[in-house]
PDB file of N, CA, C and O in Angstrom:
ATOM      1  N   MET A   1      -2.731 -10.445 -17.049  1.00  0.00           N
ATOM      2  CA  MET A   1      -1.594  -9.660 -17.474  1.00  0.00           C
ATOM      3  C   MET A   1      -0.797  -9.222 -16.261  1.00  0.00           C
ATOM      4  O   MET A   1      -1.341  -9.077 -15.166  1.00  0.00           O
ATOM      5  N   LYS A   2       0.458  -9.019 -16.457  1.00  0.00           N
ATOM      6  CA  LYS A   2       1.356  -8.587 -15.383  1.00  0.00           C
ATOM      7  C   LYS A   2       1.296  -7.061 -15.289  1.00  0.00           C
ATOM      8  O   LYS A   2       1.487  -6.358 -16.282  1.00  0.00           O
ATOM      9  N   LEU A   3       1.026  -6.559 -14.072  1.00  0.00           N
ATOM     10  CA  LEU A   3       0.917  -5.119 -13.840  1.00  0.00           C
ATOM     11  C   LEU A   3       1.849  -4.685 -12.725  1.00  0.00           C
ATOM     12  O   LEU A   3       2.138  -5.442 -11.798  1.00  0.00           O
ATOM     13  N   LYS A   4       2.314  -3.443 -12.837  1.00  0.00           N
ATOM     14  CA  LYS A   4       3.058  -2.812 -11.752  1.00  0.00           C
ATOM     15  C   LYS A   4       2.100  -1.841 -11.076  1.00  0.00           C
ATOM     16  O   LYS A   4       1.563  -0.939 -11.718  1.00  0.00           O
ATOM     17  N   LEU A   5       1.891  -2.028  -9.786  1.00  0.00           N
ATOM     18  CA  LEU A   5       1.052  -1.158  -8.980  1.00  0.00           C
ATOM     19  C   LEU A   5       1.972  -0.253  -8.185  1.00  0.00           C
ATOM     20  O   LEU A   5       2.813  -0.725  -7.421  1.00  0.00           O
ATOM     21  N   ARG A   6       1.809   1.047  -8.368  1.00  0.00           N
ATOM     22  CA  ARG A   6       2.674   2.007  -7.683  1.00  0.00           C
ATOM     23  C   ARG A   6       1.788   3.034  -6.992  1.00  0.00           C
ATOM     24  O   ARG A   6       0.873   3.585  -7.605  1.00  0.00           O
ATOM     25  N   ILE A   7       2.057   3.288  -5.729  1.00  0.00           N
ATOM     26  CA  ILE A   7       1.311   4.279  -4.961  1.00  0.00           C
ATOM     27  C   ILE A   7       2.264   5.405  -4.608  1.00  0.00           C
ATOM     28  O   ILE A   7       3.329   5.179  -4.032  1.00  0.00           O
ATOM     29  N   THR A   8       1.867   6.631  -4.963  1.00  0.00           N
ATOM     30  CA  THR A   8       2.693   7.799  -4.677  1.00  0.00           C
ATOM     31  C   THR A   8       1.871   8.844  -3.941  1.00  0.00           C
ATOM     32  O   THR A   8       0.650   8.916  -4.084  1.00  0.00           O
ATOM     33  N   SER A   9       2.557   9.640  -3.162  1.00  0.00           N
ATOM     34  CA  SER A   9       1.955  10.783  -2.499  1.00  0.00           C
ATOM     35  C   SER A   9       2.893  11.954  -2.742  1.00  0.00           C
ATOM     36  O   SER A   9       3.988  12.019  -2.184  1.00  0.00           O
ATOM     37  N   GLY A  10       2.448  12.872  -3.577  1.00  0.00           N
ATOM     38  CA  GLY A  10       3.338  13.952  -4.000  1.00  0.00           C
ATOM     39  C   GLY A  10       4.454  13.359  -4.831  1.00  0.00           C
ATOM     40  O   GLY A  10       4.192  12.662  -5.812  1.00  0.00           O
ATOM     41  N   ASN A  11       5.691  13.622  -4.456  1.00  0.00           N
ATOM     42  CA  ASN A  11       6.841  13.055  -5.156  1.00  0.00           C
ATOM     43  C   ASN A  11       7.424  11.844  -4.423  1.00  0.00           C
ATOM     44  O   ASN A  11       8.509  11.377  -4.768  1.00  0.00           O
ATOM     45  N   THR A  12       6.719  11.340  -3.426  1.00  0.00           N
ATOM     46  CA  THR A  12       7.213  10.245  -2.608  1.00  0.00           C
ATOM     47  C   THR A  12       6.561   8.930  -3.021  1.00  0.00           C
ATOM     48  O   THR A  12       5.336   8.836  -3.102  1.00  0.00           O
ATOM     49  N   PHE A  13       7.384   7.918  -3.281  1.00  0.00           N
ATOM     50  CA  PHE A  13       6.870   6.587  -3.567  1.00  0.00           C
ATOM     51  C   PHE A  13       6.554   5.909  -2.239  1.00  0.00           C
ATOM     52  O   PHE A  13       7.433   5.761  -1.390  1.00  0.00           O
ATOM     53  N   LEU A  14       5.305   5.499  -2.060  1.00  0.00           N
ATOM     54  CA  LEU A  14       4.914   4.792  -0.851  1.00  0.00           C
ATOM     55  C   LEU A  14       5.018   3.285  -1.023  1.00  0.00           C
ATOM     56  O   LEU A  14       5.357   2.566  -0.083  1.00  0.00           O
ATOM     57  N   TYR A  15       4.722   2.806  -2.237  1.00  0.00           N
ATOM     58  CA  TYR A  15       4.727   1.372  -2.476  1.00  0.00           C
ATOM     59  C   TYR A  15       4.828   1.091  -3.968  1.00  0.00           C
ATOM     60  O   TYR A  15       4.270   1.823  -4.786  1.00  0.00           O
ATOM     61  N   THR A  16       5.540   0.032  -4.314  1.00  0.00           N
ATOM     62  CA  THR A  16       5.603  -0.476  -5.686  1.00  0.00           C
ATOM     63  C   THR A  16       5.613  -1.993  -5.617  1.00  0.00           C
ATOM     64  O   THR A  16       6.354  -2.584  -4.832  1.00  0.00           O
ATOM     65  N   GLY A  17       4.779  -2.624  -6.450  1.00  0.00           N
ATOM     66  CA  GLY A  17       4.738  -4.084  -6.494  1.00  0.00           C
ATOM     67  C   GLY A  17       4.241  -4.556  -7.841  1.00  0.00           C
ATOM     68  O   GLY A  17       3.526  -3.827  -8.527  1.00  0.00           O
ATOM     69  N   ALA A  18       4.605  -5.761  -8.230  1.00  0.00           N
ATOM     70  CA  ALA A  18       4.179  -6.346  -9.502  1.00  0.00           C
ATOM     71  C   ALA A  18       3.198  -7.481  -9.208  1.00  0.00           C
ATOM     72  O   ALA A  18       3.406  -8.272  -8.288  1.00  0.00           O
ATOM     73  N   TYR A  19       2.124  -7.549 -10.001  1.00  0.00           N
ATOM     74  CA  TYR A  19       1.059  -8.515  -9.769  1.00  0.00           C
ATOM     75  C   TYR A  19       0.530  -9.050 -11.095  1.00  0.00           C
ATOM     76  O   TYR A  19       0.603  -8.380 -12.125  1.00  0.00           O
ATOM     77  N   ASP A  20      -0.005 -10.276 -11.047  1.00  0.00           N
ATOM     78  CA  ASP A  20      -0.753 -10.836 -12.168  1.00  0.00           C
ATOM     79  C   ASP A  20      -2.215 -10.483 -11.947  1.00  0.00           C
ATOM     80  O   ASP A  20      -2.821 -10.924 -10.970  1.00  0.00           O
ATOM     81  N   VAL A  21      -2.782  -9.696 -12.841  1.00  0.00           N
ATOM     82  CA  VAL A  21      -4.173  -9.253 -12.715  1.00  0.00           C
ATOM     83  C   VAL A  21      -4.944  -9.718 -13.943  1.00  0.00           C
ATOM     84  O   VAL A  21      -4.575  -9.423 -15.080  1.00  0.00           O
ATOM     85  N   VAL A  22      -6.025 -10.455 -13.685  1.00  0.00           N
ATOM     86  CA  VAL A  22      -6.837 -10.957 -14.786  1.00  0.00           C
ATOM     87  C   VAL A  22      -8.301 -10.532 -14.667  1.00  0.00           C
ATOM     88  O   VAL A  22      -9.052 -10.602 -15.639  1.00  0.00           O
ATOM     89  N   ASP A  23      -8.704 -10.090 -13.469  1.00  0.00           N
ATOM     90  CA  ASP A  23     -10.087  -9.691 -13.264  1.00  0.00           C
ATOM     91  C   ASP A  23     -10.175  -8.768 -12.044  1.00  0.00           C
ATOM     92  O   ASP A  23      -9.163  -8.399 -11.449  1.00  0.00           O
ATOM     93  N   ALA A  24     -11.411  -8.408 -11.691  1.00  0.00           N
ATOM     94  CA  ALA A  24     -11.608  -7.486 -10.567  1.00  0.00           C
ATOM     95  C   ALA A  24     -11.119  -8.091  -9.251  1.00  0.00           C
ATOM     96  O   ALA A  24     -10.565  -7.381  -8.412  1.00  0.00           O
ATOM     97  N   ASP A  25     -11.318  -9.382  -9.069  1.00  0.00           N
ATOM     98  CA  ASP A  25     -10.877 -10.021  -7.832  1.00  0.00           C
ATOM     99  C   ASP A  25      -9.364  -9.994  -7.674  1.00  0.00           C
ATOM    100  O   ASP A  25      -8.861  -9.718  -6.585  1.00  0.00           O
ATOM    101  N   SER A  26      -8.641 -10.275  -8.737  1.00  0.00           N
ATOM    102  CA  SER A  26      -7.184 -10.258  -8.629  1.00  0.00           C
ATOM    103  C   SER A  26      -6.655  -8.826  -8.472  1.00  0.00           C
ATOM    104  O   SER A  26      -5.625  -8.620  -7.831  1.00  0.00           O
ATOM    105  N   PHE A  27      -7.350  -7.830  -9.053  1.00  0.00           N
ATOM    106  CA  PHE A  27      -6.950  -6.442  -8.824  1.00  0.00           C
ATOM    107  C   PHE A  27      -7.207  -6.054  -7.367  1.00  0.00           C
ATOM    108  O   PHE A  27      -6.396  -5.369  -6.744  1.00  0.00           O
ATOM    109  N   GLY A  28      -8.348  -6.502  -6.832  1.00  0.00           N
ATOM    110  CA  GLY A  28      -8.650  -6.249  -5.424  1.00  0.00           C
ATOM    111  C   GLY A  28      -7.626  -6.893  -4.506  1.00  0.00           C
ATOM    112  O   GLY A  28      -7.235  -6.309  -3.495  1.00  0.00           O
ATOM    113  N   SER A  29      -7.194  -8.090  -4.854  1.00  0.00           N
ATOM    114  CA  SER A  29      -6.164  -8.779  -4.062  1.00  0.00           C
ATOM    115  C   SER A  29      -4.837  -8.023  -4.106  1.00  0.00           C
ATOM    116  O   SER A  29      -4.126  -7.955  -3.103  1.00  0.00           O
ATOM    117  N   ALA A  30      -4.507  -7.460  -5.253  1.00  0.00           N
ATOM    118  CA  ALA A  30      -3.276  -6.675  -5.388  1.00  0.00           C
ATOM    119  C   ALA A  30      -3.344  -5.433  -4.498  1.00  0.00           C
ATOM    120  O   ALA A  30      -2.370  -5.090  -3.828  1.00  0.00           O
ATOM    121  N   CYS A  31      -4.491  -4.766  -4.492  1.00  0.00           N
ATOM    122  CA  CYS A  31      -4.650  -3.575  -3.646  1.00  0.00           C
ATOM    123  C   CYS A  31      -4.613  -3.943  -2.167  1.00  0.00           C
ATOM    124  O   CYS A  31      -4.036  -3.216  -1.359  1.00  0.00           O
ATOM    125  N   ALA A  32      -5.230  -5.079  -1.807  1.00  0.00           N
ATOM    126  CA  ALA A  32      -5.201  -5.542  -0.418  1.00  0.00           C
ATOM    127  C   ALA A  32      -3.773  -5.873   0.007  1.00  0.00           C
ATOM    128  O   ALA A  32      -3.384  -5.598   1.142  1.00  0.00           O
ATOM    129  N   ASP A  33      -2.998  -6.454  -0.889  1.00  0.00           N
ATOM    130  CA  ASP A  33      -1.601  -6.759  -0.590  1.00  0.00           C
ATOM    131  C   ASP A  33      -0.804  -5.474  -0.385  1.00  0.00           C
ATOM    132  O   ASP A  33       0.034  -5.402   0.514  1.00  0.00           O
ATOM    133  N   ALA A  34      -1.058  -4.469  -1.205  1.00  0.00           N
ATOM    134  CA  ALA A  34      -0.365  -3.186  -1.047  1.00  0.00           C
ATOM    135  C   ALA A  34      -0.699  -2.573   0.311  1.00  0.00           C
ATOM    136  O   ALA A  34       0.189  -2.052   0.985  1.00  0.00           O
ATOM    137  N   TRP A  35      -1.965  -2.627   0.722  1.00  0.00           N
ATOM    138  CA  TRP A  35      -2.386  -2.129   2.033  1.00  0.00           C
ATOM    139  C   TRP A  35      -1.634  -2.865   3.135  1.00  0.00           C
ATOM    140  O   TRP A  35      -1.130  -2.248   4.073  1.00  0.00           O
ATOM    141  N   SER A  36      -1.562  -4.186   3.015  1.00  0.00           N
ATOM    142  CA  SER A  36      -0.872  -5.000   4.003  1.00  0.00           C
ATOM    143  C   SER A  36       0.609  -4.644   4.083  1.00  0.00           C
ATOM    144  O   SER A  36       1.171  -4.565   5.176  1.00  0.00           O
ATOM    145  N   LYS A  37       1.234  -4.430   2.948  1.00  0.00           N
ATOM    146  CA  LYS A  37       2.656  -4.067   2.929  1.00  0.00           C
ATOM    147  C   LYS A  37       2.883  -2.693   3.560  1.00  0.00           C
ATOM    148  O   LYS A  37       3.876  -2.492   4.259  1.00  0.00           O
ATOM    149  N   LEU A  38       1.969  -1.745   3.320  1.00  0.00           N
ATOM    150  CA  LEU A  38       2.089  -0.425   3.951  1.00  0.00           C
ATOM    151  C   LEU A  38       1.948  -0.538   5.467  1.00  0.00           C
ATOM    152  O   LEU A  38       2.655   0.140   6.213  1.00  0.00           O
ATOM    153  N   ARG A  39       1.036  -1.393   5.917  1.00  0.00           N
ATOM    154  CA  ARG A  39       0.884  -1.617   7.361  1.00  0.00           C
ATOM    155  C   ARG A  39       2.153  -2.245   7.933  1.00  0.00           C
ATOM    156  O   ARG A  39       2.585  -1.883   9.027  1.00  0.00           O
ATOM    157  N   GLN A  40       2.745  -3.175   7.205  1.00  0.00           N
ATOM    158  CA  GLN A  40       3.971  -3.827   7.665  1.00  0.00           C
ATOM    159  C   GLN A  40       5.111  -2.814   7.780  1.00  0.00           C
ATOM    160  O   GLN A  40       5.887  -2.856   8.735  1.00  0.00           O
ATOM    161  N   MET A  41       5.211  -1.912   6.815  1.00  0.00           N
ATOM    162  CA  MET A  41       6.246  -0.872   6.878  1.00  0.00           C
ATOM    163  C   MET A  41       6.060  -0.009   8.118  1.00  0.00           C
ATOM    164  O   MET A  41       7.037   0.368   8.765  1.00  0.00           O
ATOM    165  N   GLN A  42       4.798   0.308   8.456  1.00  0.00           N
ATOM    166  CA  GLN A  42       4.521   1.109   9.649  1.00  0.00           C
ATOM    167  C   GLN A  42       4.897   0.330  10.903  1.00  0.00           C
ATOM    168  O   GLN A  42       5.448   0.894  11.849  1.00  0.00           O
ATOM    169  N   LEU A  43       4.601  -0.958  10.909  1.00  0.00           N
ATOM    170  CA  LEU A  43       4.950  -1.810  12.046  1.00  0.00           C
ATOM    171  C   LEU A  43       6.448  -1.785  12.306  1.00  0.00           C
ATOM    172  O   LEU A  43       6.879  -1.724  13.457  1.00  0.00           O
ATOM    173  N   GLU A  44       7.232  -1.831  11.259  1.00  0.00           N
ATOM    174  CA  GLU A  44       8.684  -1.839  11.416  1.00  0.00           C
ATOM    175  C   GLU A  44       9.236  -0.513  11.925  1.00  0.00           C
ATOM    176  O   GLU A  44      10.339  -0.473  12.469  1.00  0.00           O
ATOM    177  N   LYS A  45       8.482   0.574  11.756  1.00  0.00           N
ATOM    178  CA  LYS A  45       8.946   1.890  12.203  1.00  0.00           C
ATOM    179  C   LYS A  45       8.600   2.177  13.659  1.00  0.00           C
ATOM    180  O   LYS A  45       9.274   2.988  14.294  1.00  0.00           O
ATOM    181  N   GLU A  46       7.574   1.540  14.203  1.00  0.00           N
ATOM    182  CA  GLU A  46       7.117   1.839  15.564  1.00  0.00           C
ATOM    183  C   GLU A  46       8.095   1.328  16.608  1.00  0.00           C
ATOM    184  O   GLU A  46       8.763   0.311  16.417  1.00  0.00           O
ATOM    185  N   THR A  47       8.165   2.054  17.713  1.00  0.00           N
ATOM    186  CA  THR A  47       9.071   1.667  18.796  1.00  0.00           C
ATOM    187  C   THR A  47       8.367   0.900  19.903  1.00  0.00           C
ATOM    188  O   THR A  47       9.023   0.226  20.696  1.00  0.00           O
ATOM    189  N   SER A  48       7.027   0.991  19.973  1.00  0.00           N
ATOM    190  CA  SER A  48       6.304   0.224  20.996  1.00  0.00           C
ATOM    191  C   SER A  48       5.035  -0.358  20.386  1.00  0.00           C
ATOM    192  O   SER A  48       4.432   0.248  19.501  1.00  0.00           O
ATOM    193  N   ILE A  49       4.640  -1.511  20.851  1.00  0.00           N
ATOM    194  CA  ILE A  49       3.459  -2.178  20.322  1.00  0.00           C
ATOM    195  C   ILE A  49       2.180  -1.417  20.705  1.00  0.00           C
ATOM    196  O   ILE A  49       1.209  -1.421  19.948  1.00  0.00           O
ATOM    197  N   GLY A  50       2.178  -0.774  21.859  1.00  0.00           N
ATOM    198  CA  GLY A  50       1.015   0.000  22.279  1.00  0.00           C
ATOM    199  C   GLY A  50       0.723   1.144  21.327  1.00  0.00           C
ATOM    200  O   GLY A  50      -0.422   1.342  20.920  1.00  0.00           O
ATOM    201  N   ALA A  51       1.743   1.889  20.972  1.00  0.00           N
ATOM    202  CA  ALA A  51       1.569   3.002  20.032  1.00  0.00           C
ATOM    203  C   ALA A  51       1.137   2.488  18.669  1.00  0.00           C
ATOM    204  O   ALA A  51       0.308   3.101  17.997  1.00  0.00           O
ATOM    205  N   LEU A  52       1.692   1.386  18.278  1.00  0.00           N
ATOM    206  CA  LEU A  52       1.334   0.805  16.989  1.00  0.00           C
ATOM    207  C   LEU A  52      -0.138   0.428  16.950  1.00  0.00           C
ATOM    208  O   LEU A  52      -0.830   0.774  15.993  1.00  0.00           O
ATOM    209  N   MET A  53      -0.632  -0.267  17.956  1.00  0.00           N
ATOM    210  CA  MET A  53      -2.011  -0.737  17.972  1.00  0.00           C
ATOM    211  C   MET A  53      -3.001   0.425  18.021  1.00  0.00           C
ATOM    212  O   MET A  53      -4.090   0.329  17.454  1.00  0.00           O
ATOM    213  N   GLU A  54      -2.645   1.505  18.682  1.00  0.00           N
ATOM    214  CA  GLU A  54      -3.538   2.665  18.760  1.00  0.00           C
ATOM    215  C   GLU A  54      -3.652   3.405  17.442  1.00  0.00           C
ATOM    216  O   GLU A  54      -4.719   3.933  17.129  1.00  0.00           O
ATOM    217  N   ASN A  55      -2.588   3.460  16.664  1.00  0.00           N
ATOM    218  CA  ASN A  55      -2.538   4.354  15.523  1.00  0.00           C
ATOM    219  C   ASN A  55      -2.351   3.690  14.169  1.00  0.00           C
ATOM    220  O   ASN A  55      -2.286   4.394  13.162  1.00  0.00           O
ATOM    221  N   LEU A  56      -2.262   2.390  14.101  1.00  0.00           N
ATOM    222  CA  LEU A  56      -1.870   1.719  12.873  1.00  0.00           C
ATOM    223  C   LEU A  56      -2.751   2.072  11.682  1.00  0.00           C
ATOM    224  O   LEU A  56      -2.246   2.566  10.674  1.00  0.00           O
ATOM    225  N   ASP A  57      -4.038   1.832  11.773  1.00  0.00           N
ATOM    226  CA  ASP A  57      -4.905   2.110  10.630  1.00  0.00           C
ATOM    227  C   ASP A  57      -4.972   3.594  10.312  1.00  0.00           C
ATOM    228  O   ASP A  57      -4.990   3.969   9.139  1.00  0.00           O
ATOM    229  N   ASP A  58      -5.010   4.442  11.325  1.00  0.00           N
ATOM    230  CA  ASP A  58      -5.051   5.880  11.079  1.00  0.00           C
ATOM    231  C   ASP A  58      -3.802   6.359  10.363  1.00  0.00           C
ATOM    232  O   ASP A  58      -3.891   7.202   9.471  1.00  0.00           O
ATOM    233  N   MET A  59      -2.630   5.837  10.737  1.00  0.00           N
ATOM    234  CA  MET A  59      -1.393   6.275  10.105  1.00  0.00           C
ATOM    235  C   MET A  59      -1.335   5.862   8.642  1.00  0.00           C
ATOM    236  O   MET A  59      -0.872   6.630   7.799  1.00  0.00           O
ATOM    237  N   VAL A  60      -1.797   4.663   8.336  1.00  0.00           N
ATOM    238  CA  VAL A  60      -1.805   4.223   6.946  1.00  0.00           C
ATOM    239  C   VAL A  60      -2.783   5.076   6.148  1.00  0.00           C
ATOM    240  O   VAL A  60      -2.474   5.499   5.035  1.00  0.00           O
ATOM    241  N   LEU A  61      -3.949   5.327   6.705  1.00  0.00           N
ATOM    242  CA  LEU A  61      -4.925   6.176   6.010  1.00  0.00           C
ATOM    243  C   LEU A  61      -4.387   7.590   5.809  1.00  0.00           C
ATOM    244  O   LEU A  61      -4.589   8.189   4.753  1.00  0.00           O
ATOM    245  N   ASP A  62      -3.709   8.117   6.811  1.00  0.00           N
ATOM    246  CA  ASP A  62      -3.115   9.450   6.670  1.00  0.00           C
ATOM    247  C   ASP A  62      -2.084   9.473   5.545  1.00  0.00           C
ATOM    248  O   ASP A  62      -2.018  10.440   4.786  1.00  0.00           O
ATOM    249  N   ARG A  63      -1.284   8.422   5.432  1.00  0.00           N
ATOM    250  CA  ARG A  63      -0.275   8.358   4.364  1.00  0.00           C
ATOM    251  C   ARG A  63      -0.925   8.247   2.991  1.00  0.00           C
ATOM    252  O   ARG A  63      -0.388   8.752   2.005  1.00  0.00           O
ATOM    253  N   LEU A  64      -2.090   7.581   2.924  1.00  0.00           N
ATOM    254  CA  LEU A  64      -2.762   7.389   1.642  1.00  0.00           C
ATOM    255  C   LEU A  64      -3.692   8.546   1.270  1.00  0.00           C
ATOM    256  O   LEU A  64      -4.150   8.621   0.130  1.00  0.00           O
ATOM    257  N   ASN A  65      -3.975   9.442   2.208  1.00  0.00           N
ATOM    258  CA  ASN A  65      -4.841  10.579   1.912  1.00  0.00           C
ATOM    259  C   ASN A  65      -4.204  11.448   0.825  1.00  0.00           C
ATOM    260  O   ASN A  65      -3.125  12.007   1.024  1.00  0.00           O
ATOM    261  N   GLY A  66      -4.868  11.557  -0.309  1.00  0.00           N
ATOM    262  CA  GLY A  66      -4.347  12.340  -1.432  1.00  0.00           C
ATOM    263  C   GLY A  66      -3.360  11.580  -2.310  1.00  0.00           C
ATOM    264  O   GLY A  66      -2.825  12.140  -3.266  1.00  0.00           O
ATOM    265  N   ALA A  67      -3.117  10.316  -1.996  1.00  0.00           N
ATOM    266  CA  ALA A  67      -2.167   9.518  -2.779  1.00  0.00           C
ATOM    267  C   ALA A  67      -2.776   9.148  -4.130  1.00  0.00           C
ATOM    268  O   ALA A  67      -3.991   9.202  -4.320  1.00  0.00           O
ATOM    269  N   GLN A  68      -1.912   8.777  -5.048  1.00  0.00           N
ATOM    270  CA  GLN A  68      -2.347   8.342  -6.377  1.00  0.00           C
ATOM    271  C   GLN A  68      -1.879   6.919  -6.608  1.00  0.00           C
ATOM    272  O   GLN A  68      -0.776   6.539  -6.213  1.00  0.00           O
ATOM    273  N   ILE A  69      -2.739   6.134  -7.258  1.00  0.00           N
ATOM    274  CA  ILE A  69      -2.393   4.769  -7.634  1.00  0.00           C
ATOM    275  C   ILE A  69      -2.121   4.758  -9.125  1.00  0.00           C
ATOM    276  O   ILE A  69      -2.961   5.167  -9.926  1.00  0.00           O
ATOM    277  N   HIS A  70      -0.950   4.290  -9.486  1.00  0.00           N
ATOM    278  CA  HIS A  70      -0.555   4.192 -10.900  1.00  0.00           C
ATOM    279  C   HIS A  70      -0.497   2.710 -11.263  1.00  0.00           C
ATOM    280  O   HIS A  70       0.054   1.901 -10.517  1.00  0.00           O
ATOM    281  N   VAL A  71      -1.067   2.366 -12.406  1.00  0.00           N
ATOM    282  CA  VAL A  71      -1.043   0.992 -12.882  1.00  0.00           C
ATOM    283  C   VAL A  71      -0.376   0.993 -14.250  1.00  0.00           C
ATOM    284  O   VAL A  71      -0.789   1.719 -15.154  1.00  0.00           O
ATOM    285  N   GLU A  72       0.662   0.168 -14.389  1.00  0.00           N
ATOM    286  CA  GLU A  72       1.395   0.072 -15.648  1.00  0.00           C
ATOM    287  C   GLU A  72       1.498  -1.390 -16.072  1.00  0.00           C
ATOM    288  O   GLU A  72       1.718  -2.268 -15.238  1.00  0.00           O
ATOM    289  N   ARG A  73       1.344  -1.641 -17.333  1.00  0.00           N
ATOM    290  CA  ARG A  73       1.556  -2.996 -17.847  1.00  0.00           C
ATOM    291  C   ARG A  73       3.048  -3.272 -17.887  1.00  0.00           C
ATOM    292  O   ARG A  73       3.833  -2.438 -18.337  1.00  0.00           O
ATOM    293  N   VAL A  74       3.433  -4.454 -17.411  1.00  0.00           N
ATOM    294  CA  VAL A  74       4.844  -4.845 -17.382  1.00  0.00           C
ATOM    295  C   VAL A  74       5.125  -5.762 -18.540  1.00  0.00           C
ATOM    296  O   VAL A  74       6.258  -6.214 -18.709  1.00  0.00           O
TER     297      VAL A  74
END
C-alpha cells in the first residue's frame, strides 16, 4: 500500500515522503530513506566539511529527539 511518512517535531515538519510499504522490510527501508534525507538536508546547511563530519549524526539525532512519526494511507 502507498503510505505517506511524515516526521514532525512540535509544530515543525522535518520530513515528508511517500512510499510503497508491503511488509516490515519495506517500512524499514522507508524509515532508512527518511534518515538519509534528513542527513542530506543537514549536509546542505553546513559551511565546512569538518564541522559536518564531527556533528552529523548527533545533529540528526538531536532533531529527532521527541519527534513523532505519522503514517497515513495515500
